[in-house]
N, C-alpha and C positions, 0 to 999 in steps of 0.2 A: 913825504910819501903818505904818511898817515892823514895829513890834511887833504890830500887828493882823494883818498878813499872816502873820507867823510863827505866831501863835495859830491862824489859820485852817488853815494847813498842818498843824499838829499835830492839829487836831480832825477834819479830813476823813477820814483813815484810820480813826479810831475810829468815825465815823458809818458808814463802809462796813462795818466789822466788825459793828456793831450791826444794821445793816440785814440783813446776811447771816444773823445769828443769829435774828432775829425772822421773817424772811420766807424762810428756808431757800434763800437764793441767788436769790430772785426780785426783787431790787432793780433797778428799771428802768434806772438810770444805769450799771450795770456792763456792761463789754464782755467778749466772749469772743474771744480772739486765736487766729487760725489763720494759717499761713504757706504760701507756695508758692515753689518753686525751679524756674525755667525759664530757658532761653536765649531771651530775648525777640526776638532777631534772627531766629530760625527761624520757619518757617511754623506749626509746632505751638505755639511760644511765643506768637505773635501771636494766634492763634485762641483759645488757652486763656485768655489774660489777659482778653480781651473777654467770654468766656463765664463765667468765674469771677466777674468783677465784676458781671455781670448777675444771676448767682445770688445773690450777697450782697445786692444791692439788693432782689431779690424776697423773700428771707428776712427782711430787716429791715423790709419793708413788710407782713409777715404777722404780726399779733400772736399768732397761735396757736402760733408756733414760738419757742422759747427764752424764752417767758414774758415777752416785752417786752425781753429783753436785746438788745444790739447785737452782731452778728457783725462782727468786724474782720478784714480780709484784708490781709496784707502780702506783696508779691511781690518776690522777690529775683532779679535777673538774673545768672545764672552765666556768661553770655557765652562759651559753649563751653569753659569752664575748670573742671576738676574741683576745683581748690583753692578757687576762688570758691564752688563749691557747698558745700563743707565749711564755709567761713567763714559763708555765709548760714545754714546749719543751726545753727551754734553761736550766731549772733546771735538766732535765733528762740528757742533754748532758754534764752537769758538773759532773755527778755522774757515769760515766762509764757505761752508758746504751747502750746495743748492738742493741736494736730494740724498736720501739714505735708502739703501736697499736692505730690507730686513724689517724687523728682527726675525729670527728663525722660529720663535715660539709665539703662540697667540697671547699668552699671559703678558709677555713683554710688549707685544703690539698694543695692548690696552694701555699700558703705562706710558710708553714712548709717544703714543698718539696724542697725549695731552701736551707734551713738549712740542710736538709738531704743530699742533693747533696754535700754540702760543707764539712760536717763532716762524710760522708759515713755511715750514720746510716739509715737502712731500716725503712720505714713507711709502715704499713699494715692496711688497713681500709676496713671494710665491710659495711660501711654506706655512705662514700663519694664516690659516684658512678658516678660522672660527666663524661660524655663521652669524654670531652676534656682533661682529665688528661692523657696526652700522655706519654708513657714510653720513648719516644725519648727525650722529654723535662725534664721529671722527672724519671730518671732511678732507683732511690731508692724508688719510690712509687709503692706499689702493691695494687690492689683491690682484696680482698679475697671473694667477692660476685660478681655475674654477673653485668657487667656495665649496666647503664641505656640505653645504645645504644640498647641492646637486648630487654629490656622491651619496648622500643618505637617501635622496629620491631614487637613485638608481638601485640601491640595495633594497629599498622597499618594493620596487617593482620586480626585482629578482625573487624576493620572498613570495610576493603575490603570484608570480608566474608559476611557481612550483606548488602553489596552493597551501602554503604554510600560514598559520595565523598567529603563532607565537614565536618569539626569539628570545635568546638570552644574550645580553650585551656585556662584553668584557672590555674594560677600558681603564686607563690610568687616570688618576684624579688630577688632571691638568685642565686648563681652560679650554683648549681646543677639543680634546677628547670628550670632556664632559658635555660641552655645548653641542658637539656633533651628535652624541647619542640622544640628547634631548630632541634635536631635529629629526633623528631617525624615528623616535617615538611618535612625533607628530605626523610624519609621512606614513607610518604604518597604520595609524588611526584612520587616516583618510581611506585606507583600503580594508578597514575592519580587522586590522591586526593589532598586535600590541607587543611591548617588551614585558615578558612575564617575570624576568629577574635581571637585576643589574649587579654584576660582579665588579666592584670598584677596587682597583689596585692602587698602591701608593704612587705619588708622582714620579718617583725614581726607583725602579725595581732592579737596578744593577746590583748584583751581589745578594739579592733577596729572593732567591729561587724558592725557598721554603715558604715565604709569605705568599707567593704566587700559587704554589701547590695547595696551600691551605684554602685559598679562595676558590680554586678550581674544584676542590673536593666538594664544596657546597654546590657548585654548578652541576657536578656529576650526579648529585642526588635530586636535582630538579627534573621536572618532566620534559621540558623543552630540550631538543637535541639540535636545534638550529642556533649556532653560536656565532655572533658577530664580534670581531675583534677590531677595535679602533684605538690606535695609540700612535706614538711617535716611531720613527724608523728604527731607532736604537732598541726599543723595548719589545717590539713584536716578536723577534726570534726567541726571546726569553720566555714569553708566554707559550709558544709552541713547544719549546723544550720541556717545560713543566707539564703540558698536556700529554706529551709523548711518554713521560715517565709514569703518568697516571693511567695510561692506556685509553686515552680519550681521542685518539686519532684513527680509531678503527671503524668498522662497519656500523652503521646506524647513526653516526654523527654527521652533521653538516657544518662545515667551517666556512665562514665568509670573512675575508680580510679586506681591509681598506687599502689605500694606495701604498702603505708602508711596505707590503710584501713584494710587489714587483720592483719597487725602488731598490730593495736589498738584492733581489735576485739578478737584476740588470747590472748592478755594480760589482757585486761579489758573488759569483755563482758557487756558493758554499754547498758542497754535497750534503752536509748534515741538515742544512736548512731545506734543501730540496726534499730530503727524506721525510722531514717533519711536515712538509707542505703537501704531501700527496693527496689528491682529491679536493684540495681547497679551491674555492671560487674566490677570485680577487678582482679588484678594479684598478685600472691605470688610466690616467687622463689621456684621451685620444689625441694623437698628433698625426695629421695626414702626411702621407709620403710626399716628398718633394725632392728636387735636385739639390737644393740648399741643405736640406736635412741629411741627405746621403753624403754630401761633400763634407759636412761637419763631422758626421760619424766616422768617415774615413780618416779625418785628421786627428781624431780623439787620442789615439795611442801616442802620437807625437806630442800632443799637448799634455797628456797626463803622465807620459813616460812609463806607462804600464802600471801606475800606482793604483788605479781604480777604474772601473768601467763606467760608461756613460749611462745615466738614467734620466728619467723625465725631468727631474729637478735641474739637471744640467741644461737641458733645452730651455726651460723657463728662465733660468738665471741668465743665459745668453740673451734671450729676447727682452728681459727686463732692462738690461743695460742699454740695448738698442732703443727701447721705448723711451727711456729717459733722454737719450741723446737726440732723438728726433723731436721730442717735445722742447728741449732746450734750443735746438736749431730753429724751430718755428718761433720760439719766444724771441730769439735774437733777430731773426729776419723781420719781425714786426716792429723793430726799432726799440726794443726793450734792452735795458742794461742790467747787468748783474751787480747789485749793490746791497749793502747791509747797513742797518742803523740800530742804535741802542734801543732796548725795550724799556720804556719809561717805568713799567711796572716792576721790572727787575732792578732798575737803578734805584727806585724808591725803597726797595728792601734793604739796601745797604751792601757794602762790599764785604769787608772782613776777609777771613781766609778763604771763603768759598769763591770770591771773585765773580759773583753772578753778573756783574755789569759787563763782563767779557762776552756774554751770550748776546748775539745780535739777531735782529729780525731780518729775514730775507724780504727785501722790499718788493721784489717781483714774484713772491710766492703765490699770490692769488692769480696772477696772470699765467704763471707756469702751470698752476692747477688746471686752468681752462684748456691749455694746450695739451696736457696729458689726457684729459677727457676727450679732446677732439682728435687725438691721434688715430689714424687708420692705416695699419701697416700689415705686411705679411712676413711672419718670422719663421723660425724653425718649427714652432708649434702650430703654425697655420695662421689664418687671419686673426688679427688682434684689434679689437675696438670695443668700446664700452657702450652698454645700453644706457638709457636715461636713468635707470636705477643704480648705476655705477657697477653693475655686474658684467663680467666679460660675456660677450655675445657667443651664442652657440656652444654652450658647455656640453661635452660628450666624454664618454669613457669606453675603454676596451673592457669587455668581460672575458676573464681569463680563467682557465682551469689548469691547475698544475698536475701534469701527468709525466712521470719519469723525470727526466732532466730537461723537460720542455715546458714552456708557458704556452699552452694550447688555447688559441683564441676561439671562443665559442659564440661570440657575438659582440654587439655594440649596444650602448645606451646613449641616447641623446635627448636633451630636453625637448627637442622638436618632434621626435618620432618615437621615443620610447625604446623598447628592446627590439633589436633587429639583427639579422645576419648580413645586412647590407651596410656599407660604410655611411656614416652620417652625412658626409659632404655630397654623396649621391642622392640621398633621400631628401635633402633640402631643395633639390631641383624639382621635386615632385610635389603634388598637393599633399597637405598634411593628413595623415591617417594614423590615429592612435587607437583604433578599434582592437578588441581582444584577438580577433583573427590575425591581425598584422603583427602581433607581438610574438617573436620567435627567438629561440636560441638553439644552438647545435647540442648534440648529446653530451652528457657529462659523465666523467668517470669519478665516482664518489670515493670518500675515504674507505679504505679496505679493498679497493680495486673493483668494486661492484658497479655495474651500470644500472642497477635497479634503484630508482629514486627512494631515498630514505623516507620513512613516515614522518620524521621530524620531531617526534616526541615519544616518550616512554612513560610508563607509570612511575611516579616518584619513588626513589629508593631511600627515602629518609626514615623508613621504618613505620611510618604512620599509615594506618589503614584508611580506606575510603569510608567515610561516615555517611551511611545511607539512611535517610529518614523514611520511616514506614508508618502509615496511618493506623492507629489502633481503632479499628472499626467495631461498631456495635451491631450493625445490621449487615445482611448479605455476607456472611463469613466465607462464602465460597471464593470470594476474590482475595481477601486478606484476613487472616485471623492469627491469634497467638496460640501456639501449642502449649497446653497447660503443663505438660511433662518436661519438655525441653526449653520452654519459654523463648522459642525462636519463631519468627513469622512463617506462616505457611499460606497456601492458597494459589489460585490461578496466576495472579500477577507476580508472585515470588518465583513460581516455577518458570515463567517466561524469562524473568531477569536472570536466574541462575543458568538457564539453558543458553541464553545469549552470551553471557559473560564467559562461558566455557569455550565459545568459538573465537574469542579474541586471541591474537597471536602472542599474547603476553599475559602474565599473571596479574590479577587485580585483587590484592588482599582487601577485604571489606568487612565491615561490621554493620549490623542493622540496629537502628535506634528508634524506638517506638515514639510516636507523636500523638498525643491525645490523653484524655483522662480515663478512658474506658467506660464512661457512662453515656456518652453521646458521641456521634461521629465528629471528628475534628474538621476544622475548616481547611480545605485543600489549598486554597489560595494562601492561607497563612503558612501552611507547610512549605509551599514553593518559595515563599518570601524568606524563610529561614535559610535558604541556600545563599541568598545575597548577604546575609549577616555573618556567614561563616559557621553557623551552627551545624549545618549539614553540607556535605559535598555533592550529594545527589538525593533525589526523592523517588521512591519506587512504590507503586500502587496503582489503583484505579484512578489515575489522575488525568482528567480531560485536558486536552490541548486547546486552550482558549486564548484570545488575543491578549488580555491583560497579564496572563502568566508568561506568554512568550516574550514580553517586554523585559522581564527580569531574569529569565533562565532560558537555556537551550534545551529543546526537546528532541527525543529520538523520533525515528519513523514510527507512526502509530502501529501498535501490535493488535489493536482491537477497534472496531468501528463503534462509535458512540454518538448518538444524537438525541435530542429531546423529543419525547412523545407524550401524548395525553392519554391517561387511563381513566375510564369512566364506568359506572354501573351500566349494565346492558340487560335487555330482555330479548328472548327469542321470538322471532316473527313466525307464527304458525301458518300453514297453508289453509285456504278455505275455498269455497265455491267460486269466489270472485278474484282468485289469484291472477287470472289472466289479464285483469285490468291494471295490476300493480306496476307494470313497466312504465306507464305514462302517468303523469299527473292529470287531474281532472281538466285543467285548462288546456293541456296538450291534447287531450281527447277532443275537446270542444273545437279547438282551432283546426285540428286535422279534419274533423267532420265538415266544418264550414267550408274548408278549402276544397273538399271533394265536391260539394254542391256548387260552389262558385265556378270551379273549373268545368264541371258538366254544363252549367248554364252558358259559360263563355264559348265552349265548343259548339253548343246548339245554335247560338247566335251566328257564329262564323260559318256554320255549315247549312243553315236552314234554307237559304235561297239557291243552294247549289246541289245539295245532297238529298235524294229522295228518302234515305233512311232516317232523316231528321225532320220529316214532314208527315202530315196526317192529322187526324182528329186531335183535339186538345188533350184528351186523356192519354192517348197514345204517345204524344210528344212529352208529357210530364213523366210518363213511365220511362221513356227513352232517356231523358235527362238523368233520372235517378239510377237506372240500370247502367248507363254508360259511366257515370261518376264512380260508383262503387265497384264496378267490374274492373276498373283500371288497377284496383288494389292487387288483383291477382293476374293482371295483364291478360284478362279474358274477354275484353270488350270485342263484340263482333261487328260493330259499325265501323265502316271505313270513313276516313276523312279525306276530302278531295280538295279543300281550300289550302292554300299555302300557309296562311295565318293560323288556321286550325291545326295543321300538322306541327308548326313551330311550338305552339302552346302545349300540344299533347306530348311532344318529345320532352320538353322541360318538366312537365308534370310527372311523366313516367320516371324520370330521373329522381325527382323528389320522393315519389312513392317507393322507389327501390331503396333509397337511404333509410326512410322511415321503417320500411318493412324489415330490413336487415338489423337495424338497431333494436326494434321491438323483439325480434327473434332472439338476439343475443342476450338481451336483458331478461326475457322470460326464462331462457335456459338457465341463467344464473340463479334466478329466484327458485326454480324447481329443483336444482341439483346441489346448491350450496346452502349450508345453514345460515340464515340471515339473523343478524343481531341489530338491535336498534337502541339508540340512546338519545336523550335530549341534547347531549353534547356531541357535536359533529366534528370537532377538531379545535385547533387553537384559535381560529377566527371566531367561532361562537363563544369561546371562553372570554376572549378579549371584549366582545360587545356586551357580555352579561355582567352582572354584579355579584355573581356567586363566588364564594371562597374557593381558593385553589391550594392544594397541598403540595409540598415539596420535601425532598429528603434533606435532613440536616447535614450541612457540610458541602452540599452540591452547589455547583455554579448556577443551578436553575433559578435560585432566588434572585441573584443579581441580574441574570438575563431577563427574567420576567419583569423586573422592576425598571431596570435601566434601558433595556432595548425595546420592550413592548409597552412600557409606561403603565404597567398595572400597579395600582397603589399597594403599598406594603400591608395596609390593613386587610387586604384580601388574601394575603399569603400566609399559610398556616404550616409551621414546621412539623414534620413527622419523622420519627426516629427508627422505625422498623416496618417490615412488611405487614405485621399484625396491626400496627397503627394505621397503615394504609387502608386495610380492609375494614377496620372498625369505623374509621372516619367516613369512608364511602358508604357503608351500610347505614350509618346513623344520619347521613346527610350533612355532617359537619363541613364537608367539602364536596363540591360538585364534581371535582376531578383532581387527579394527581398528575403533576408534570415531573417526569424523571427521565434518566438516561436509558436508552434501549436495553443494554445488558441487564440492568436491574429489573426493568419491566418484564423482560423475558422470564427471569427466574420467579418473579412475583406471580405472573399469570400461569406458570406451570402448577401452582398450588391453589390459585383462586380463580375458578373458571367463571364465576359470576361477573367478572369484570373483563374489559377488553380495551384494546387500543382504539381510540377515536381519531379518525383522520390519518394523515401521513406524518412521518418524521419531519419536523419543521426546522431542525438545525442539522448541520453536518459537522461531525467532529470525530475525535478518536482518542484513545488512551495511549500515553507515552511515558517514558522515564525522563525526569528533569535533571539537568546538570548545570553547573556554573556556566556563565556566559563564556563563549569561546573555548569551552573545554573540548579537546579532541576526542574524549570518551564518547561524547554524544554522536559524533560521526561514525566512530568505529562500532558502537552499539547499534546504530541504525543499520549498518551493513550486516551485522550479526542477525538482527531481526529479519531482514530480507532473506538471509540464508535459511533461517528457521521456516519462513513461509514457503520458500521454494522447495525445500526437502520434505515438507509435510509435517515436520515436528511441531510447528505451531498449532496445526489443526488437531494433532493428537493430544497436545496439552489442553486445548480447549474442550475436547470431548471428555477427557479424563476428569476435568475439574468442574465443568459446567453442564454435564449430561443431565437432562431433565428427567426426573423420575416419574413425573405425571405430565400428561399432555392433554390439553383441552381440545375439543373438536375444532373450535374456531375462536380466535381471540382478537378479531378485527371488526370494528364497526364500519359498515359501508356508509360513508357520509353523503352519498349521492345515489341512493338505491333506485330512485325513479328518474326517468328521463323528463326533463323540463322543456318548456317552450324555448327557453334561452339557448338550449342546445341546437335548435333547428331554425332559429329566427332568420338566419342568412338564407336558407333554402326557401322558406316561405316568402321572404322578401323578393327573391329572384323570380319566383313563380308569379307573385302578385304583380310585379312590374311588367312581366311579359304579358299577362292577361290585359292589363290596362292599355299597354301600347298596342296590342293587337286590336282591341275594341276601338281605340282612337283612329287607327289606320282604316279599319273596316268602315266605320261610320263616315269618315271623311270621304272615302271613295264613293260610298252610296249617296251621300248628299250631293257630291259633284255630279253623279249620273242623274239624280233626280232633277237637279237644277238645269241640266242640259236638255232633258227630254220632256219634262212635265210642267215647268213654269212658263206662262205666256211671256212674250217679250215686252208687251205694252199692256198695262192694266189701267182702266179708268179709275179715278179717285172714288167715285160713287159706289163702285162695286168691290172695293178692297176689303171692307169689313165683312161683307157677305160671302166673299170667296175664301176667307181664312180657314173656316171649318172645312170647306171643300178641299183645300190644299192639304190639310192634315189628314183627311180621309184618303186622299190620293197618295200621300207619302206612306201611310200605313199599308195601303194596298201594294204600293211599289216595294216596300220592305218585305212584305209577306210573299209576293209573287216569286215563283221559282224562275231563276234566270236560265235562259236557253243557252246552253253551252255551245250549240251549233251556231247560233247567231253570233256569239262572241268570237268563234273561230272565223266565221265569214267576214266579220268586221275587220279582224286582224289582217285577213288576206287582202281586203279592199284597200286598207291603209297602206299595206306594203306595195300594192300595185300602183297606188297614186303617188308614191314617192318618186322624185326625179332620178333619172339615171344619166350616166355620161353620154352626151350627144343626143339627148331626147328631151321632149317636153312632157309636162305632166299630162296624164290620161284621165279623162272624166268618163266614168262608166254610166251610161244612161239606159233607160228602158222606156220605150214609147214616148220619147220626147221629154220625160221627167227624170230628174236625178234619182238614183237608187237610194240615196240618203234620205230624202223626204218620204219615199215610199216605205222604206224600212221603218221610219219613225211612226207613220200612220199605222202600219201593221202592228208594231209593238204596242201603240196606244190602244188600238181596238182589242187586242188580245187581253189587255189588262183592265179594261173598263168594267168588266163584270166580276172581277176576282174579289175575294175577301181575305182577311188576315189569317184565318184558320183553314184555308183551302186545302 
């Protein structure tokens, strides 16, 4: 009998080989081995085991899958131990396993992926979602659930949606959590946010509640109140328990949990966990509703026997088994066989007790890899297929708010559409729209039961005061100065800061630290730069908001306007007998007078043949031209114009006169009623073109602006330290002008009336308070400054601190006191063009008439030269002769009568057998034969 058994044992392998050869791997008795590595004591392990076994049963009961082969699943319990995970993987690789589901953690995925690469055995995990598990480095590793990279993108968009800029990250120091938080930092940076503090917990915090509380105490003292918790499913409830004991789950806090929280609540609806999760926002991978999903949920109680509830990991576990089965099925249908061979590299290492030679390479591993990548199926979690970058297509999440004993869905996030209240599968059928207006979530109930959105930060409670840098000014103490008795800063800027900080809804302990040596004004750019080095937390004073400073610090809303102006010595213009000539420059007077004469002459030419008022003796006509020209200045001309061209020219000229007259009146009024100051410096433009030295206040940004923006050489720029130095330098001529900010200039001019502002303010800026980049204080202080402005407090502070004791009558130089020709060149051009066109049209018509009536049709060559002078005389007589308007009207009637009408022939009007046209011409010629040009 024993011999028979031995023969059977020898024959069975050969039968299997023959069956494989003839049926190309479709022998029904052959099994396909796959493995799984999980910690079965965890919630994820429990749910995954039940779901994977259910999937194996469904696959083996479907004859269409695997061609009748049996799928065999072996599950290895790693029991929270990385070494046991490695041993389990090695055991699978000794037993001809074609694929492994798992591992559960990302750190083991990094380790086991090296084995998978060597032995060509695919690893598929729905829980090891570390974003750094690169398909380039680990080609045999697949994530069958969305990578944490997408979950962190969703969290960053939620943070940005509520307009928070800083978060605190709380995570355990394992591979997946650490790398996930790194990805979150990158995504926040894309939206100008950041992780302000990272609370790192030990990799395993079970039984270490005190350690968690110790770290959360540090978080409690930080300013950010937006807390993102990213950890494994087992450890999340421990963090919330510690936070509850520290009173960190109340109003003012924002808690955002990753997918570990809904996984716990779906499987074990623990009342204590619900209590600690009130108001928390969390994310869960989105799985569309389907009949298959509903059917599986309905069978879950029978499958689990009530031991645990179904969560999203169970759905992904079920689909992962089906994904492997379909890939193997396609692998076999394409004529491939499941076979293994020894790894030469392991054989060369040697055997020994480790027996490495037992590890075999899956010969079809590369082909199976391709079939996994090419799988396109619909599972319980929705459509499953891979993009070219090996990421699952269409990653999306449910955005959930924990309220009471419910997980209230407030929206969705999808990589395609961003935040929305519409399901991602619906939005994918529409054109992509990720504009700000399309990003929406439903209302949220926050921790503490409030519906008012938390501010997201508070002033740090670590006992450290806000260090505020204050410039130790030497000049203009009205803005900032040191009280000699109390040694604290005083002045306009300090009063505004203190008034604004009192309006904040929270206390801000602060201390002022002086910056500067007290001998000269400090550099304000240097003061702002000390914020970036950490020497100061803020800078308060008369600090101008300019571009290079905004690159390194955040500024509040300006509380005072400040722009650069030019101050120059001036002298008063006194009135005299010829003040009435001052509104126009001499050239403007000359051109205006010339145009009066030109227009009068043009009107005379156009009206002379038609209008009796423009005819008569030469002396009379000259006087008519002069009178008509200058009487138009007052619209008092008595001569009527009868020609169309003359009227057109006159209307245009009267419009020009109206503008000139109005401008002259306004300018003269200004000269006679306002004190006029004059200076050789008319503004910044005249300063730039000159070579004169320019003064500036020490510490002001004016020096850099003049040199870098206006390209004025530094050799021309002279530093001045006080208003007295301004006055002395201007009086002595050491500088032609001083360039400074408007508030300083206003105070300076209130005491020195012999100087004035030349030209206009040539930059627009303002004073603000500087804070660290992305500091929420900058925004809150801006709101407080606006409140001060609206309720009038800011104006009261300004009047109290900057009230001018002395006021000069006028401190502005009019840099354009006279009206120049350039101001009216357009008007003169229009008028000139109108005159020229009118003359061209007039002479063209007159030449045409002269050619028709006075030139003979045939002229002998011998008489051409002798008749030229006669023709000129005839033309002059024709031009001077008054045109008979009655004859012109009669001619028009005859032309109208000669025009053909419907059903009639042209009519020729004759008189005495001769045409009236010839008779009219002779009469016209006879009447003009004795005329002269001055008739």
